[in-house]
C-alpha positions in Angstrom: -57.5 -25.1 97.3 -57.1 -27.3 100.3 -57.7 -31.0 99.8 -60.2 -32.0 102.5 -59.7 -35.8 102.2 -57.6 -35.9 105.3 -60.3 -36.5 107.9 -60.4 -38.9 110.8 -63.1 -41.4 111.9 -63.7 -43.2 115.2 -64.5 -46.9 115.3 -66.9 -47.8 118.1 -67.0 -51.3 119.7 -69.8 -52.6 121.9 -68.8 -53.0 125.5 -72.0 -53.0 127.6 -75.8 -53.4 127.2 -78.7 -52.4 129.4 -82.0 -54.3 129.4 -85.2 -52.8 130.8 -87.5 -55.4 132.4 -91.1 -54.8 133.3 -92.9 -56.7 136.1 -96.6 -56.7 136.4 -98.6 -57.7 139.5 -102.3 -57.5 140.5 -103.2 -54.8 143.0 -103.7 -56.4 146.4 -106.3 -54.0 148.0 -108.7 -53.0 145.3 -112.4 -53.6 144.5 -111.3 -54.3 140.9 -109.0 -57.3 140.9 -108.0 -56.6 137.3 -106.2 -53.4 138.2 -102.5 -53.9 137.7 -99.3 -52.1 138.9 -96.1 -52.0 136.9 -92.5 -52.1 138.2 -89.4 -51.6 136.1 -86.0 -53.1 136.7 -82.8 -52.1 134.8 -80.2 -54.8 134.4 -76.7 -54.5 133.0 -74.7 -56.9 130.8 -71.0 -56.9 129.9 -69.9 -57.7 126.4 -67.5 -60.6 125.8 -64.8 -60.5 123.2 -67.1 -62.6 121.0 -69.7 -59.9 121.3 -72.0 -62.0 123.5 -73.9 -60.6 126.5 -72.5 -61.9 129.8 -72.4 -61.2 133.5 -76.0 -60.0 134.1 -76.1 -57.8 137.2 -78.1 -55.0 138.8 -76.6 -51.6 137.9 -74.0 -50.2 140.2 -74.1 -46.6 141.3 -71.2 -45.7 138.9 -73.0 -47.4 136.0 -76.2 -45.5 136.8 -74.2 -42.2 136.8 -72.5 -43.1 133.5 -75.9 -44.0 131.9 -77.4 -40.7 133.1 -74.5 -38.7 131.7 -74.7 -40.5 128.4 -78.5 -39.8 128.1 -78.0 -36.2 129.0 -75.3 -35.8 126.4 -77.5 -37.4 123.7 -80.2 -34.9 124.6 -77.8 -32.0 124.3 -76.6 -33.2 120.9 -80.1 -33.6 119.6 -81.0 -30.2 120.9 -78.0 -28.6 119.1 -78.1 -30.3 115.7 -79.1 -27.9 112.9 -80.0 -25.2 115.3 -79.2 -21.7 114.2 -76.6 -19.7 116.2 -78.2 -16.4 115.3 -80.6 -15.0 112.7 -81.6 -17.6 110.1 -79.3 -17.3 107.1 -81.1 -15.9 104.0 -79.8 -18.8 101.9 -81.7 -21.4 104.0 -84.9 -22.7 102.4 -85.9 -25.5 104.8 -84.7 -27.2 108.0 -85.8 -30.4 109.5 -83.9 -31.2 112.7 -86.0 -34.2 113.7 -84.4 -37.7 113.6 -81.5 -37.8 111.1 -82.5 -34.3 110.0 -81.6 -32.4 106.9 -81.3 -28.8 105.5 -82.1 -27.3 102.1 -80.4 -24.1 101.0 -79.4 -22.4 97.8 -76.5 -20.5 96.3 -76.8 -17.9 93.5 -74.6 -18.1 90.4 -71.0 -17.7 91.5 -67.4 -18.2 90.6 -65.7 -21.1 92.4 -62.5 -23.2 92.3 -63.1 -26.6 90.6 -60.9 -29.6 90.8 -60.8 -32.2 88.0 -59.0 -35.6 88.0 -56.1 -35.8 85.5 -57.9 -38.5 83.5 -60.6 -36.1 82.4 -58.1 -33.8 80.6 -60.0 -30.7 82.0 -57.9 -28.0 83.7 -58.6 -27.3 87.3 -59.2 -23.6 88.2 -61.9 -21.0 88.6 -65.1 -21.0 86.7 -68.7 -19.7 87.0 -71.4 -22.1 88.0 -75.2 -21.7 87.9 -77.5 -21.2 90.9 -77.7 -24.3 93.0 -80.1 -25.9 95.4 -78.5 -28.1 98.1 -80.1 -30.8 100.3 -77.9 -32.5 102.9 -78.1 -34.7 106.0 -75.2 -36.1 108.0 -75.2 -39.1 105.6 -75.2 -37.5 102.2 -75.7 -34.6 99.8 -77.9 -33.9 96.8 -77.4 -30.9 94.5 -79.5 -29.4 91.7 -79.2 -26.4 89.5 -81.7 -23.6 88.7 -81.9 -20.8 86.2 -81.8 -17.1 87.2 -80.3 -15.2 90.1 -83.2 -14.9 92.5 -84.1 -16.9 95.6 -86.0 -20.1 94.5 -89.5 -20.9 95.6 -91.8 -23.9 95.5 -92.5 -23.3 91.8 -88.8 -23.0 90.7 -87.8 -25.7 88.2 -84.9 -27.8 89.3 -82.3 -29.1 86.8 -79.7 -31.7 87.0 -76.5 -30.4 88.5 -74.1 -30.0 85.6 -71.2 -31.7 87.4 -69.4 -35.1 87.5 -69.9 -37.5 90.4 -73.6 -36.8 90.6 -76.4 -39.2 89.7 -79.9 -38.7 88.3 -81.4 -38.1 91.8 -78.8 -35.4 92.5 -76.9 -37.6 95.0 -73.2 -36.8 95.1 -70.4 -39.4 95.2 -67.8 -37.7 97.4 -65.0 -40.0 96.2 -62.0 -40.1 98.5 -63.3 -37.2 100.6 -64.2 -38.4 104.1 -67.2 -36.5 105.2 -67.3 -35.7 108.9 -70.3 -33.8 110.2 -70.3 -33.1 114.0 -73.2 -34.6 115.9 -74.2 -31.2 117.3 -73.4 -29.2 114.1 -75.0 -25.8 114.1 -76.8 -24.9 110.9 -74.3 -22.4 109.7 -71.4 -24.8 110.3 -73.3 -27.6 108.6 -73.8 -25.6 105.4 -70.3 -24.4 105.4 -68.8 -27.9 105.8 -70.9 -29.4 103.0 -70.1 -26.7 100.5 -66.4 -27.1 101.5 -66.6 -30.9 101.0 -68.3 -30.5 97.6 -66.0 -27.9 96.1 -63.0 -29.4 97.7 -63.5 -32.9 96.1 -62.1 -33.9 92.7 -64.6 -34.4 89.9 -63.6 -37.7 88.4 -66.4 -39.5 86.5 -69.7 -38.8 84.8 -72.7 -40.5 86.5 -74.1 -43.3 84.4 -77.5 -43.8 82.9 -78.5 -40.2 82.2 -77.3 -36.9 80.6 -76.6 -34.2 83.1 -76.4 -31.6 80.3 -77.6 -31.6 76.7 -74.0 -31.8 75.3 -70.9 -33.8 76.0 -70.1 -32.8 79.7 -66.4 -33.2 79.2 -66.4 -30.8 76.3 -68.6 -28.3 78.1 -66.2 -28.0 81.1 -63.1 -28.1 78.9 -64.5 -25.1 77.0 -65.9 -23.3 80.0 -63.0 -23.5 82.5 -61.1 -20.3 82.7 -63.4 -18.6 80.1 -64.7 -16.1 82.6 -68.2 -16.4 81.0 -71.4 -17.1 82.9 -72.4 -20.8 82.9 -74.4 -21.7 79.7 -77.7 -22.6 81.4 -79.2 -23.4 78.1 -77.5 -26.8 78.3 -79.1 -27.7 81.6 -81.4 -30.7 81.7 -84.7 -30.7 83.7 -84.8 -33.0 86.7 -87.8 -35.1 87.6 -87.4 -33.9 91.2 -89.3 -30.9 92.3 -89.3 -28.9 95.5 -92.2 -30.9 97.0 -90.1 -34.1 96.7 -87.0 -32.3 97.9 -88.6 -31.2 101.1 -90.3 -34.5 102.0 
């Protein structure tokens, strides 16, 4: 399995600021002297090396073109984020593309490659995992388990995901994996990337403060890896989070 930790990030530095000024004046020729007209004025500032606004000036033609291009690009990014390229995938349960946006989807019980850190003394390899419900935004991922092999609905009971690196709220610590989600990621790519990041990361530590399963999690995975057996869902622990909370 490929290690997906080799990702790149871009550091952004402030270089310019725009300030929108509003001027208000009374209408000159009106029976009602309280009627007002508004005028707007856009002023540009450069950023000093100490990150202070300097050199206030009216926008040049080139600056207006650059600003217009930037706003247009932002609109295009927002319009593309979490949009579906074709027919909505059957595994998708919910999509909210407003603001930061998030998607909820599920996977049925399957066999996957799992990676474990050496300190756990659990062999990496293939194993069967239970059905899972995934909720992700650009900033983070939550995972839960469910019993059965049918599409979940609002009444489906969610259980703690029986994995390391996951806390009581289902939030996943991605460890040394650098998560990079494109600003205009289509829904299909968004889901594919998050599943790749999750299965491509090393499970290294149990989350503290709660029991993800009803037995020792190290022993469970040590016995289960390479067994070829279905995941023992009887050991799953019910989560306090339900679908109503997950979709909010």
